[in-house]
N, C-alpha and C positions, 0 to 999 in steps of 0.2 A: 188591887196588887196590880203593878204595871206588867206592860210586855216583858217577857225575861229575852235578853241577849239581840235585842233589835242594835242594827248597826246601818250605817251610810255606806253602801259599796263603793262611790266612787271619790267621796271626798277623805284627804289627809287629815290626819287627828293625831295629836299627840296623846301619849300615856300619862299616866298621873304624873303632875308636876313637881309636888312638893311645895304648896303656898300658893296662895292665890293673888294675880296678876291681871289687872283689868277688872273689866264687867266679869261678874260670876257667870252670868247665862251667855255661853260662847254662840248657840244657834239652836233650831229647831231640830233634833236628829228626825223626828218620827210624828206623824198623827196616829194615833191608834184608832179604828174605824171598828166598831164590833159585827161581825155576820154571823148568821147562824152557822154557817160551815164554810170549808174553804173553797169548794169547788164552785158554791152561789157566789161567794166574793168573787173569786177570780173572772165568773163567766161577765159578772157587770163591770168589775175596774179594769183587769185586762183585756177581755175579748170583747165588750162593747163600748168601752171608753178606749181603750187601745192604750193604756199604762202597761210598760214591760214588765215582764217579773223580773226583779233581783233575785229574790229566797224564798226558800219554802222549808218549812220544818213541822212535818205532821205530827211529830211527838209532842211539840208542846202549842199545837193549833193555830200557827201563825204563819203569813205570808207577806209579803214585802212587794210592793211596782213602784217602780219609779215616776219622779215630776221632771217632765222633761228640761225643765228652766230653774231645776231649783235642786240642792244636794237633799233636801227632806223626802223622805220616805213616805208613802202610805203603809200603815201596817196593820193587814187583815187579821182580826184575833177573834177565837172563838169563845174566850172567855175574859175577855176585858172589856172596859166602857170606852166611851169615845174621850181620848185626851190626848194632849202632847206631850212628847217626852223632851226636856231640854237636856242639851250636850253640853257639859261642863269638861273643865280639865280635870279637875279630881274631884270626886264625889265627896270625900269627908272633909276637903278644906271647903267647898262651894257651900254643903249643909251648916258646916260650923260657922259660915259668913252671914247666910240668911238667917240663923238662929240669931246672932249677936247683933244681926239689924232690926232686929222683933219680930223675925218667926218663931215658928214652934216645929220641934220635929215630931213627924207622923208615924215613919217608920225608920228605924235605924238603918244605917248603910248595911247593906249585905252584899254578896257575890253573884256574880250571874256567869257563864262562861264567857264572856268576852271582854268583863270589865265590873263596875260595882252601879247599883241604884241605891238611891235613897228617896224618901218622901217627906217634904217638908212642907207644911202650910206657912203663907205668908200672914202680915196680920189682919189679911181681910177673909182670912179662913179658904183662901185659893189654895189647892194643894197641888205644888209642883214637883215633878216626878223628874229627878236627877239622875244622869246617866254618863258614864266616861268609860272609854275603851280602852283601860289599862292592860288588859290580858291579852288584846288581839282582835280578829274579826272574824268572820264566818268564813268558811272556804265550801262554795258549792260546786256542783258537778256540771254536766251540761245542760241538764234540764232546771237548774237554779236549787234543786234539792241540797240542803246543808248536809255537807258531809264530815265536819270539823271545824277548828279554831285554826286561825293564824299564830304565830307567835307574835307576841307586842310589837308595835313601831312605839320606839321610845326617842325618836328624833323629834324636837322641840322647835318649832317655826321661827319662835322670835330670836333676835339676834343676840340676846345676852343670853341666851341659853346654849347657843350652838357654834361650835367655832373651829375654824381649821389651823393649820400650821402659822399662816401669819400671824391670828388673834393671841397664838400660845405664844409668838414669840415677841407681842406686845407685853403679855401678861410677863414674862422671865424678863424682860428687858435686853432680850437677845438676838440672833441671828435666825432666819429659818433653817440655815444648814446645821446650825448649835439645837433646834428641835429636834431635827431628824436625828442628829446623834445620838440624842437620851432616848429617841424612842428605841434605838436600836441597842444601847447599851443596858436599858433598866429591863429587867423581864417582869416587873412590874406596873410598868405604866401602862395607863389604862387602854383597853381593847379600843378602837375607834367605834362610836356609834352606826356609823355608816362608812362602806369602804366602796368611793365609787370610781371609774376607770377616769374621772377628772382630778380624784384627790380624795385624802380622807378627812371625816370629820367627827368631833369628839364633842361630848357635853360639858360643857365648863365647869360644874359642880366636881365632875370626876377630875377634870385636870386640877382643879383648885386645892381638892385635896391630896393629891399626888404632891402638888408644891408644898403643902403645910408637912408632907412626912418625909421631903428632900429637901432640907434647906442649902447645903452644899450637893451641888450637881456636876461631879467629874465627865469629859468628855468620852467620845467613842467614834466611830465610823460612819458617814454621812448615809442615809438608805438609798439604793435605787430606785426609789418610787420618788425622789425630790423633785423631779420635772411635773409629775403629776400633780404634786402638792403647789408648787409655783402656780400652775395653771389654775387649780381651784380658786387660789388666794386671790386671784385676779376677779373673782365672780361677786357679785353682791350677794345678800342674803336671798331674794327672792330669785336670782338664777340659781344658785344652788339649791333651793326648794322646788324646782322644777325639777332637778335630775334626782333630787330624792323619791319625789313623786312618781318620778316616770319609774322607778326603781320597784316602787311599792305598787304601780299598777301592774307593769308584767310579774310580780309575784302572786298579786291577785290572779290574775289569768293564769297562772301556770306556765308562762311564757320563759324559754330559758335565756333570753336576752333582752337589753334595754334597745328597744327599735325606735326608729321617729315618729310612731304612731303613740307609744308610750311618753315620750316627750310633749308629744300633742296634746294629750291627755292632762299632762301636769300644768302646762302653759293654760289650758282652759279653767284650770282652778282659780277662784275669787282670788286668791292669794297672789297670784301671778300678775296682779297690777295692770298696765297699760295691754299685757299682751292677752289676758283674759276680756277685759272689754272689747279689744278687737276682734276675736274671734267669735263671739256674743254679736257683736254690732254687724259683723257679716253674715249672721245666720248661722253660728255654728256653737249651740248652747253645750255647757257641760254632759247634760243627760244624753243629748242626741249623737255627741261625740262618742259617748261611752257605748252606746250601742250600734254606731256604726263602725266602731275597730271591732268590738267582737263579732261583728257581722264578719269584717274582714280578716281577720285572725282569731277565729274561735277560740274561747277558755278550753283549757285541757283539764282533765282530772286530777293532775299531779301538781301539786304546790311546789313553788319553786323557794329553795331557801339562800342564805347565804350570800356572795358576792355574785351578782350579773355581768357578764361581759358585756360590751355596748356592740351595738351593729356599724359595720360602713358607713350607712347613711346619716347615723343618727352621730357617729362620731365626726363626719364631713360638717355636719349643720353647726356641732360645736364649735368646731374651728371657724367657722365663716362667721358665727356671731363675733369673734373677737374681730374680725376685720369689719363687720358691720359695727361694731362698737367706735371703732377708730375714725370710721368715716364719719360717725356721728360726734365726734371730737370728744370721746370718752374713753377714759384708760383702763374703765373696768366693766365687764359684762353684766347687763341686767337681762332681765327675764324677756322684755320685749325685744331686746339682740338677739335671744335664743330663738325666739319665732323668726326674725328677719332671716337669721343664718339658715333655719328649718325652711323656709321659702326658697331662698336663692343658693342653697347648696345643691346638690345633685339631686335626678329625681327619686321619690321616696315612698313609701306606703302610706307616710301622713299627708303628703300631696295629694296623691291619689283618691283618698279618701274625702278630701275636702272638695276635690273637683267632681268625682264620680256622684258621692252621696250629697253633697251640697250646693253642686253649681258653683264653688268659689275658686277661683284662680288664683295662683300665689302672686301674682300682679296685684290683685285687688287687696290681699291679706296686708302686702308691703305697705301699699297706698293709704290704708286705713290706720297702719300702724303709724306710720310719720307723722299722718295730721294729728295723731291722738297724742304723740310724743310732743309736736309741735305745741298743740294748746295745752299740754300741761307743763309746758315750761322748760320740757327738755331741748337738749340741742339737735336741730334738725341738719338736714343733708345741706352743704354749701355749694358745691357743685362737685363735678368728675376730681377724684383721687388718684394720683399716681398709684397703680397696684404695686409697683415694685418698691414705692417709698412707704406703703401700707405695711410690705412683707418686712422690709427692712426693721421698721419700728416693733415689728410684733417679735421678731429676734431680740431686738433690744431690751424689750420689755419684759419679755419671758425667755430669762436666760437659758433654761433647760429645754425648752421646748423639743428640741431636735430628738434630746434623750428621751424626752416624755414618748414622742412618737414610736422610737425604737423600741422601748419598752412595751409601749402596746403591741406592737406587732406581735413580738415573742410572745407576751402574755395571754391574748386574746386570741379565739378564733372566730373572726369577722365575718359575716357573710350577709347579704342582704336580705 
């Protein structure tokens, strides 16, 4: 039997996706290491080797410690064998795919507190432990002890599963304002999968199902949130995912707002492309950053739910990111533009963490991002740009930017 309820504390992962897309095995979630008792295991792996504790659950005899350069956990277990656990999008789909390819079912899928698990043997009799996180994640207190589980995070990373107002408009063959009319007019319009300060996002399957139910769609009154959704439409999937990750990190830590430090954790995730590579190149790995953030802004015992407002420094970074995208001759905001914005906007906790914990200056991060972007074929800075012209272009491309800022000021309780 495999480790029950293991999870990756710092990595974003989707819930059950319904259908298998791409490789079946997504990542190594953890390596289970048998120990005679948790205290002995922690004395060696945590105290002697220096791996920080992520979570501990004495009721099942397990504790997890972090690997600084990887999202994979070392799970110390008193009643398990030495083996890897493979993270998949959906255990049921992955098990079916492996069996169809020549494997065999060893243990049918079953529920655990945070998702589902199954055991499947490959054609060579290697038993693969498959795990998904379709029910949520563990909540821990300040000491790392498990106190419960979060609600599941169902937002999916892939572009074809996550849609904003712009994508819905394309699906309908309508304008963005028309989409916002429909959102306000129909009580059965799908709830957003996430509602962020920069806009709302939906699952494509929910929108497709609603469209089939409403072949004719009369209009209504445009939403007051149209400015936020317009700004969100200017972001690439990677950039949107950074904000989703930031909100998730804030929730996991029990923080009431999305701050610059949470955006930094999202940018360090491997899914953030150039931004993640730049931070690692400068010496700030995901695991080490997570520890530094927890030290600078300790986790709270109360879990945060629902929409989280964004702090003033984080908002300033997102606004600056669009200026940086335009300076680099892009009309859309990518994840590395968000990192540039974070480094070039006002002083923030993210900048202080990089400087104080890693000795990394904003200038070093900016230089590394620009070098990586240039080598990756992305447009690079071609010289000084008239800021007035840039601001004028922002107003032209984001028609509702002023409305968005006004709405944010009224809606959010911003602080540092």
